[in-house]
N, C-alpha and C positions, 0 to 999 in steps of 0.2 A: 506494500500500499503506499502512494507515497504521498509524506502527510505535507499539508497548504499551511504558507503560515500568516493565514489570514482570522481578523478577527472573530470569524465564523467558526469559525475551524476553533476557536481558543475556546469562544462558547459550548463548540457541542463537548468540547471534552469538561469543564468543570460542568455540565450539565451529567459526565460520570463520574463525578466526583459528587455533586447532590445527589448523587440512588445509590454512593458507598457511606456508610458510621461515618466516615468525616467530615471535620467543620474545611471551609477550603478557605480560608484565610491570606491579603495581599498586604507583608507587612517589608520594613526594611533591615538586612539585616546582613552580612557578609559570608552564609555560606556555604562552603567550596564545591558544592553542586549545584545551588543553586532553587536549592526548595529543603525545607528539613518537618521532617516524621515526627513529631508529641503521639506516640503509641497510649501510653495510656490515659492523654485526654480523649482520640482520638482526634488531634486537630498538624491540618499537614498547612505549611506555610512556605512558600515560593514568596524569594526578593522581587519587589515592587518597580523599581527601578532596571528591571529588567527589558531589555527591548521585547517586543512581540517575539521573534526567534526563537531568543530562549526560556521568552515565557512556557511556549507549549514542547518547548526540550523539555522544559523541567518538569511537569503537566503528565505528561509520556514516563517518562522514568518514572515520578512517582506511580502514579496509577500498575506500571510494571511492580511496585517495589509490595502496593496493601496488598494486593490477594483480595479484591471486595469480591460480597457472599452477587455472586451473578441470577438465583432468582428471584432480589429485589429487585434488579432489572428490569427495564423496558425497551425489548426487540432488537430496537436501534442502538440504540446502544450499549446494547447486549452483543450486536456486531461488530461495531466498530472496537469495540474493546479488545474482541479474540482477535481480530484486524491489527490491531495499535503492540500486546502483545507480541505479537507475533513476524513481527516487524520491525530490522534493525534498525533506526536512526544513520542516516544516507545524509555526513555535511557536505 
């Protein structure tokens, strides 16, 4: 799957995270990977100063690590999630 670096694609990724148990927040920080996952409180934080491309790449990496419950996802989000987890990022 080809990752498109658009605001619309970012919104799709945010929708997937919204269907997990995690809360997505954009905060400032100097995370080496661009994101931070607080597993005990189920909060995922992405650096708000990242470019659109950086936010999308961080969300894709983060989604691979979260292992969400697929039974709670809608069909479109489940399909997109499965495509993303089986695709390596091409930079």
